[in-house]
LOTOR-632990 format. One record per residue: residue number from 1; y, x, z of N, C-alpha, C, O in turn; residue in three letters. Coordinates in nm, 2 decimals. Each point is the difference from the previous one (the first is absolute). Example, Ala and Ser with C-alpha at 12.3 -4.5 7.8 and 13.67 -1.06 7.14 Angstrom:
<r seq="1" n_py="-0.57" n_px="1.32" n_pz="0.78" ca_py="0.12" ca_px="-0.09" ca_pz="0.00" c_py="0.12" c_px="0.09" c_pz="0.00" o_py="0.00" o_px="0.10" o_pz="0.07" type="ALA"/>
<r seq="2" n_py="0.11" n_px="-0.14" n_pz="-0.14" ca_py="0.11" ca_px="0.09" ca_pz="0.00" c_py="0.11" c_px="-0.08" c_pz="0.08" o_py="0.11" o_px="0.05" o_pz="0.01" type="SER"/>
# end
This chain:
<r seq="1" n_py="0.11" n_px="-1.55" n_pz="-2.04" ca_py="-0.01" ca_px="0.16" ca_pz="0.01" c_py="-0.15" c_px="0.02" c_pz="0.00" o_py="-0.07" o_px="-0.07" o_pz="0.07" type="UNK"/>
<r seq="2" n_py="0.01" n_px="0.17" n_pz="-0.15" ca_py="-0.13" ca_px="0.04" ca_pz="-0.01" c_py="-0.02" c_px="0.14" c_pz="0.07" o_py="0.06" o_px="0.10" o_pz="-0.04" type="UNK"/>
<r seq="3" n_py="-0.13" n_px="-0.09" n_pz="0.16" ca_py="-0.01" ca_px="0.13" ca_pz="0.07" c_py="-0.15" c_px="0.02" c_pz="-0.02" o_py="-0.08" o_px="-0.09" o_pz="0.02" type="UNK"/>
<r seq="4" n_py="0.04" n_px="0.21" n_pz="-0.04" ca_py="-0.13" ca_px="0.04" ca_pz="0.01" c_py="-0.06" c_px="0.02" c_pz="0.12" o_py="0.08" o_px="0.02" o_pz="0.10" type="UNK"/>
<r seq="5" n_py="-0.20" n_px="-0.03" n_pz="-0.08" ca_py="-0.07" ca_px="-0.01" ca_pz="0.14" c_py="0.02" c_px="0.13" c_pz="0.07" o_py="0.03" o_px="0.00" o_pz="0.12" type="UNK"/>
<r seq="6" n_py="-0.03" n_px="0.11" n_pz="-0.18" ca_py="0.02" ca_px="0.12" ca_pz="0.07" c_py="0.14" c_px="0.01" c_pz="0.06" o_py="0.02" o_px="0.04" o_pz="0.12" type="UNK"/>
<r seq="7" n_py="0.09" n_px="-0.08" n_pz="-0.18" ca_py="0.12" ca_px="0.00" ca_pz="0.04" c_py="0.02" c_px="-0.11" c_pz="0.13" o_py="0.08" o_px="0.02" o_pz="0.10" type="UNK"/>
<r seq="8" n_py="-0.14" n_px="-0.13" n_pz="-0.11" ca_py="0.01" ca_px="-0.11" ca_pz="0.10" c_py="-0.07" c_px="0.06" c_pz="0.11" o_py="0.06" o_px="-0.02" o_pz="0.11" type="UNK"/>
<r seq="9" n_py="-0.18" n_px="0.08" n_pz="-0.12" ca_py="-0.07" ca_px="0.06" ca_pz="0.12" c_py="0.08" c_px="0.11" c_pz="0.07" o_py="0.01" o_px="0.01" o_pz="0.12" type="UNK"/>
<r seq="10" n_py="0.05" n_px="0.07" n_pz="-0.19" ca_py="0.09" ca_px="0.10" ca_pz="0.06" c_py="0.11" c_px="-0.06" c_pz="0.07" o_py="0.04" o_px="0.06" o_pz="0.10" type="UNK"/>
<r seq="11" n_py="0.04" n_px="-0.17" n_pz="-0.14" ca_py="0.11" ca_px="-0.06" ca_pz="0.04" c_py="-0.05" c_px="-0.06" c_pz="0.13" o_py="0.08" o_px="0.00" o_pz="0.10" type="UNK"/>
<r seq="12" n_py="-0.20" n_px="-0.07" n_pz="-0.09" ca_py="-0.05" ca_px="-0.06" ca_pz="0.12" c_py="-0.03" c_px="0.09" c_pz="0.11" o_py="0.01" o_px="-0.03" o_pz="0.12" type="UNK"/>
<r seq="13" n_py="-0.05" n_px="0.15" n_pz="-0.16" ca_py="-0.03" ca_px="0.11" ca_pz="0.10" c_py="0.13" c_px="0.06" c_pz="0.06" o_py="0.01" o_px="0.03" o_pz="0.12" type="UNK"/>
<r seq="14" n_py="0.09" n_px="-0.03" n_pz="-0.21" ca_py="0.14" ca_px="0.04" ca_pz="0.06" c_py="0.06" c_px="-0.11" c_pz="0.09" o_py="0.07" o_px="0.03" o_pz="0.09" type="UNK"/>
<r seq="15" n_py="-0.09" n_px="-0.15" n_pz="-0.13" ca_py="0.04" ca_px="-0.11" ca_pz="0.09" c_py="-0.07" c_px="0.00" c_pz="0.14" o_py="0.06" o_px="-0.01" o_pz="0.11" type="UNK"/>
<r seq="16" n_py="-0.19" n_px="0.03" n_pz="-0.12" ca_py="-0.06" ca_px="0.01" ca_pz="0.12" c_py="0.04" c_px="0.12" c_pz="0.10" o_py="0.00" o_px="-0.02" o_pz="0.13" type="UNK"/>
<r seq="17" n_py="0.04" n_px="0.13" n_pz="-0.20" ca_py="0.03" ca_px="0.12" ca_pz="0.08" c_py="0.14" c_px="-0.03" c_pz="0.05" o_py="0.02" o_px="0.02" o_pz="0.12" type="UNK"/>
<r seq="18" n_py="0.07" n_px="-0.06" n_pz="-0.20" ca_py="0.15" ca_px="-0.03" ca_pz="0.05" c_py="0.00" c_px="-0.11" c_pz="0.12" o_py="0.08" o_px="0.01" o_pz="0.09" type="UNK"/>
<r seq="19" n_py="-0.17" n_px="-0.11" n_pz="-0.10" ca_py="0.01" ca_px="-0.09" ca_pz="0.10" c_py="-0.05" c_px="0.06" c_pz="0.14" o_py="0.06" o_px="-0.03" o_pz="0.10" type="UNK"/>
<r seq="20" n_py="-0.17" n_px="0.12" n_pz="-0.11" ca_py="-0.04" ca_px="0.06" ca_pz="0.13" c_py="0.10" c_px="0.10" c_pz="0.05" o_py="0.02" o_px="0.02" o_pz="0.12" type="UNK"/>
<r seq="21" n_py="0.06" n_px="0.06" n_pz="-0.21" ca_py="0.09" ca_px="0.10" ca_pz="0.04" c_py="0.11" c_px="-0.08" c_pz="0.06" o_py="0.06" o_px="0.05" o_pz="0.11" type="UNK"/>
<r seq="22" n_py="-0.01" n_px="-0.16" n_pz="-0.17" ca_py="0.11" ca_px="-0.08" ca_pz="0.06" c_py="-0.03" c_px="-0.04" c_pz="0.13" o_py="0.09" o_px="0.00" o_pz="0.09" type="UNK"/>
<r seq="23" n_py="-0.21" n_px="-0.04" n_pz="-0.05" ca_py="-0.04" ca_px="-0.06" ca_pz="0.13" c_py="0.00" c_px="0.13" c_pz="0.10" o_py="0.02" o_px="-0.03" o_pz="0.12" type="UNK"/>
<r seq="24" n_py="-0.05" n_px="0.14" n_pz="-0.15" ca_py="-0.02" ca_px="0.11" ca_pz="0.07" c_py="0.14" c_px="0.07" c_pz="0.03" o_py="0.03" o_px="0.03" o_pz="0.12" type="UNK"/>
<r seq="25" n_py="0.05" n_px="0.00" n_pz="-0.22" ca_py="0.12" ca_px="0.07" ca_pz="0.02" c_py="0.12" c_px="-0.06" c_pz="0.06" o_py="0.08" o_px="-0.07" o_pz="-0.07" type="UNK"/>
<r seq="26" n_py="-0.08" n_px="0.09" n_pz="0.20" ca_py="0.11" ca_px="-0.07" ca_pz="0.06" c_py="0.13" c_px="0.07" c_pz="0.03" o_py="0.11" o_px="-0.06" o_pz="0.00" type="UNK"/>
<r seq="27" n_py="-0.13" n_px="0.21" n_pz="0.03" ca_py="0.11" ca_px="0.09" ca_pz="0.02" c_py="0.05" c_px="0.07" c_pz="-0.13" o_py="-0.09" o_px="0.05" o_pz="-0.07" type="UNK"/>
<r seq="28" n_py="0.20" n_px="-0.03" n_pz="0.04" ca_py="0.04" ca_px="0.09" ca_pz="-0.09" c_py="-0.02" c_px="0.16" c_pz="0.02" o_py="-0.02" o_px="0.04" o_pz="0.11" type="UNK"/>
<r seq="29" n_py="0.02" n_px="0.03" n_pz="-0.20" ca_py="-0.03" ca_px="0.14" ca_pz="0.00" c_py="-0.11" c_px="0.05" c_pz="0.07" o_py="0.01" o_px="0.10" o_pz="0.07" type="UNK"/>
<r seq="30" n_py="-0.12" n_px="-0.18" n_pz="-0.08" ca_py="-0.13" ca_px="0.04" ca_pz="0.07" c_py="-0.10" c_px="-0.03" c_pz="-0.11" o_py="0.00" o_px="-0.10" o_pz="-0.07" type="UNK"/>
<r seq="31" n_py="-0.09" n_px="0.20" n_pz="0.06" ca_py="-0.12" ca_px="-0.01" ca_pz="-0.09" c_py="-0.12" c_px="-0.06" c_pz="0.08" o_py="-0.04" o_px="0.05" o_pz="0.11" type="UNK"/>
<r seq="32" n_py="-0.02" n_px="-0.16" n_pz="-0.17" ca_py="-0.11" ca_px="-0.07" ca_pz="0.05" c_py="-0.12" c_px="0.03" c_pz="-0.09" o_py="0.01" o_px="0.00" o_pz="-0.12" type="UNK"/>
<r seq="33" n_py="-0.13" n_px="0.02" n_pz="0.19" ca_py="-0.11" ca_px="0.02" ca_pz="-0.07" c_py="-0.08" c_px="-0.12" c_pz="0.04" o_py="0.00" o_px="-0.04" o_pz="0.11" type="UNK"/>
<r seq="34" n_py="-0.08" n_px="-0.02" n_pz="-0.22" ca_py="-0.08" ca_px="-0.12" ca_pz="0.04" c_py="-0.11" c_px="-0.01" c_pz="-0.11" o_py="0.00" o_px="0.07" o_pz="-0.10" type="UNK"/>
<r seq="35" n_py="-0.10" n_px="-0.16" n_pz="0.13" ca_py="-0.11" ca_px="0.01" ca_pz="-0.11" c_py="0.04" c_px="-0.09" c_pz="-0.12" o_py="0.06" o_px="-0.11" o_pz="0.03" type="UNK"/>
<r seq="36" n_py="-0.08" n_px="0.16" n_pz="-0.15" ca_py="0.04" ca_px="-0.06" ca_pz="-0.12" c_py="-0.11" c_px="-0.13" c_pz="0.00" o_py="-0.12" o_px="0.00" o_pz="0.01" type="UNK"/>
<r seq="37" n_py="0.20" n_px="-0.11" n_pz="-0.03" ca_py="-0.09" ca_px="-0.14" ca_pz="-0.03" c_py="-0.09" c_px="-0.01" c_pz="-0.13" o_py="-0.08" o_px="-0.09" o_pz="-0.02" type="UNK"/>
<r seq="38" n_py="0.09" n_px="0.19" n_pz="-0.07" ca_py="-0.07" ca_px="0.02" ca_pz="-0.12" c_py="-0.10" c_px="0.08" c_pz="0.00" o_py="-0.10" o_px="-0.04" o_pz="-0.06" type="UNK"/>
<r seq="39" n_py="0.10" n_px="0.17" n_pz="0.13" ca_py="-0.10" ca_px="0.09" ca_pz="-0.01" c_py="-0.06" c_px="0.04" c_pz="0.13" o_py="-0.11" o_px="0.05" o_pz="0.00" type="UNK"/>
<r seq="40" n_py="0.19" n_px="-0.09" n_pz="0.11" ca_py="-0.04" ca_px="0.04" ca_pz="0.14" c_py="0.04" c_px="0.16" c_pz="0.03" o_py="-0.03" o_px="0.04" o_pz="0.11" type="UNK"/>
<r seq="41" n_py="0.09" n_px="0.03" n_pz="-0.20" ca_py="0.04" ca_px="0.13" ca_pz="0.05" c_py="0.15" c_px="0.01" c_pz="0.05" o_py="0.06" o_px="-0.11" o_pz="0.01" type="UNK"/>
<r seq="42" n_py="-0.01" n_px="0.20" n_pz="0.03" ca_py="0.13" ca_px="0.02" ca_pz="0.06" c_py="0.11" c_px="-0.03" c_pz="-0.09" o_py="0.00" o_px="0.06" o_pz="-0.11" type="UNK"/>
<r seq="43" n_py="0.09" n_px="-0.13" n_pz="0.14" ca_py="0.13" ca_px="-0.02" ca_pz="-0.07" c_py="0.11" c_px="0.02" c_pz="0.08" o_py="-0.01" o_px="-0.01" o_pz="0.12" type="UNK"/>
<r seq="44" n_py="0.13" n_px="0.05" n_pz="-0.18" ca_py="0.12" ca_px="0.02" ca_pz="0.08" c_py="0.11" c_px="-0.08" c_pz="-0.04" o_py="0.01" o_px="-0.04" o_pz="-0.11" type="UNK"/>
<r seq="45" n_py="0.09" n_px="0.02" n_pz="0.21" ca_py="0.11" ca_px="-0.09" ca_pz="-0.04" c_py="0.11" c_px="0.03" c_pz="0.09" o_py="-0.03" o_px="0.04" o_pz="0.11" type="UNK"/>
<r seq="46" n_py="0.15" n_px="-0.06" n_pz="-0.16" ca_py="0.12" ca_px="0.01" ca_pz="0.10" c_py="0.10" c_px="-0.09" c_pz="-0.06" o_py="-0.01" o_px="-0.06" o_pz="-0.11" type="UNK"/>
<r seq="47" n_py="0.12" n_px="0.04" n_pz="0.21" ca_py="0.10" ca_px="-0.10" ca_pz="-0.03" c_py="0.14" c_px="0.08" c_pz="-0.01" o_py="0.04" o_px="0.06" o_pz="0.10" type="UNK"/>
<r seq="48" n_py="0.02" n_px="-0.06" n_pz="-0.20" ca_py="0.13" ca_px="0.07" ca_pz="-0.01" c_py="0.11" c_px="-0.06" c_pz="0.09" o_py="0.01" o_px="-0.13" o_pz="0.01" type="UNK"/>
<r seq="49" n_py="0.06" n_px="0.22" n_pz="0.06" ca_py="0.11" ca_px="-0.04" ca_pz="0.10" c_py="0.11" c_px="-0.06" c_pz="-0.08" o_py="0.07" o_px="-0.09" o_pz="0.06" type="UNK"/>
<r seq="50" n_py="-0.03" n_px="0.12" n_pz="-0.18" ca_py="0.11" ca_px="-0.05" ca_pz="-0.07" c_py="0.00" c_px="-0.14" c_pz="-0.05" o_py="0.10" o_px="-0.08" o_pz="0.00" type="UNK"/>
<r seq="51" n_py="-0.23" n_px="0.04" n_pz="-0.04" ca_py="0.00" ca_px="-0.13" ca_pz="-0.05" c_py="-0.13" c_px="-0.07" c_pz="0.04" o_py="-0.03" o_px="-0.11" o_pz="-0.05" type="UNK"/>
<r seq="52" n_py="-0.05" n_px="0.16" n_pz="0.15" ca_py="-0.13" ca_px="-0.06" ca_pz="0.05" c_py="-0.11" c_px="-0.02" c_pz="-0.12" o_py="-0.08" o_px="-0.09" o_pz="0.01" type="UNK"/>
<r seq="53" n_py="0.09" n_px="0.16" n_pz="-0.11" ca_py="-0.10" ca_px="-0.01" ca_pz="-0.10" c_py="-0.11" c_px="0.08" c_pz="0.04" o_py="0.01" o_px="0.10" o_pz="0.06" type="UNK"/>
<r seq="54" n_py="-0.14" n_px="-0.15" n_pz="-0.10" ca_py="-0.13" ca_px="0.06" ca_pz="0.03" c_py="-0.03" c_px="0.10" c_pz="-0.11" o_py="0.05" o_px="-0.02" o_pz="-0.11" type="UNK"/>
<r seq="55" n_py="-0.11" n_px="0.13" n_pz="0.12" ca_py="-0.04" ca_px="0.11" ca_pz="-0.09" c_py="-0.15" c_px="0.01" c_pz="0.04" o_py="-0.03" o_px="0.00" o_pz="0.12" type="UNK"/>
<r seq="56" n_py="-0.06" n_px="0.00" n_pz="-0.20" ca_py="-0.14" ca_px="0.02" ca_pz="0.04" c_py="-0.07" c_px="0.06" c_pz="-0.10" o_py="0.04" o_px="0.00" o_pz="-0.11" type="UNK"/>
<r seq="57" n_py="-0.16" n_px="0.06" n_pz="0.16" ca_py="-0.10" ca_px="0.07" ca_pz="-0.10" c_py="-0.14" c_px="-0.01" c_pz="0.05" o_py="-0.03" o_px="0.01" o_pz="0.12" type="UNK"/>
<r seq="58" n_py="-0.06" n_px="-0.03" n_pz="-0.21" ca_py="-0.15" ca_px="0.01" ca_pz="0.02" c_py="-0.05" c_px="0.11" c_pz="-0.10" o_py="-0.01" o_px="-0.03" o_pz="-0.12" type="UNK"/>
<r seq="59" n_py="-0.02" n_px="0.14" n_pz="0.16" ca_py="-0.05" ca_px="0.10" ca_pz="-0.10" c_py="-0.14" c_px="-0.03" c_pz="-0.07" o_py="-0.02" o_px="0.04" o_pz="-0.11" type="UNK"/>
<r seq="60" n_py="-0.07" n_px="-0.10" n_pz="0.18" ca_py="-0.11" ca_px="-0.04" ca_pz="-0.05" c_py="0.01" c_px="-0.10" c_pz="-0.11" o_py="-0.06" o_px="0.01" o_pz="-0.11" type="UNK"/>
<r seq="61" n_py="0.14" n_px="-0.12" n_pz="0.13" ca_py="0.03" ca_px="-0.10" ca_pz="-0.08" c_py="0.09" c_px="0.03" c_pz="-0.12" o_py="0.00" o_px="-0.07" o_pz="-0.11" type="UNK"/>
<r seq="62" n_py="0.07" n_px="0.19" n_pz="0.14" ca_py="0.11" ca_px="0.06" ca_pz="-0.09" c_py="0.10" c_px="-0.11" c_pz="-0.02" o_py="0.03" o_px="-0.04" o_pz="-0.12" type="UNK"/>
<r seq="63" n_py="0.02" n_px="-0.02" n_pz="0.23" ca_py="0.11" ca_px="-0.10" ca_pz="0.00" c_py="0.12" c_px="0.07" c_pz="0.09" o_py="-0.02" o_px="0.05" o_pz="0.11" type="UNK"/>
<r seq="64" n_py="0.12" n_px="-0.06" n_pz="-0.17" ca_py="0.13" ca_px="0.04" ca_pz="0.06" c_py="0.11" c_px="-0.11" c_pz="-0.02" o_py="0.03" o_px="-0.05" o_pz="-0.12" type="UNK"/>
<r seq="65" n_py="0.03" n_px="0.01" n_pz="0.23" ca_py="0.10" ca_px="-0.11" ca_pz="-0.03" c_py="0.13" c_px="0.02" c_pz="0.09" o_py="0.00" o_px="0.01" o_pz="0.12" type="UNK"/>
<r seq="66" n_py="0.11" n_px="-0.01" n_pz="-0.20" ca_py="0.15" ca_px="0.02" ca_pz="0.07" c_py="0.06" c_px="-0.14" c_pz="-0.02" o_py="0.03" o_px="-0.04" o_pz="-0.12" type="UNK"/>
<r seq="67" n_py="-0.01" n_px="-0.03" n_pz="0.22" ca_py="0.05" ca_px="-0.13" ca_pz="0.00" c_py="0.15" c_px="0.01" c_pz="-0.05" o_py="0.07" o_px="-0.11" o_pz="-0.01" type="UNK"/>
# end
């Protein structure tokens, strides 16, 4: 598979962000704010009560992930 460098860099940023969010989000139905590991700005994440999936967003990095 041939992935361009910009796509690879974006994927790596997303992976760093979800790893940090998973470590922080322990309780479902609660919003957590934490420092984005990519840009140092505020990111937000939460855990869904129905399936324990993580939803997260960093506005500065323009990354939003729904597990």
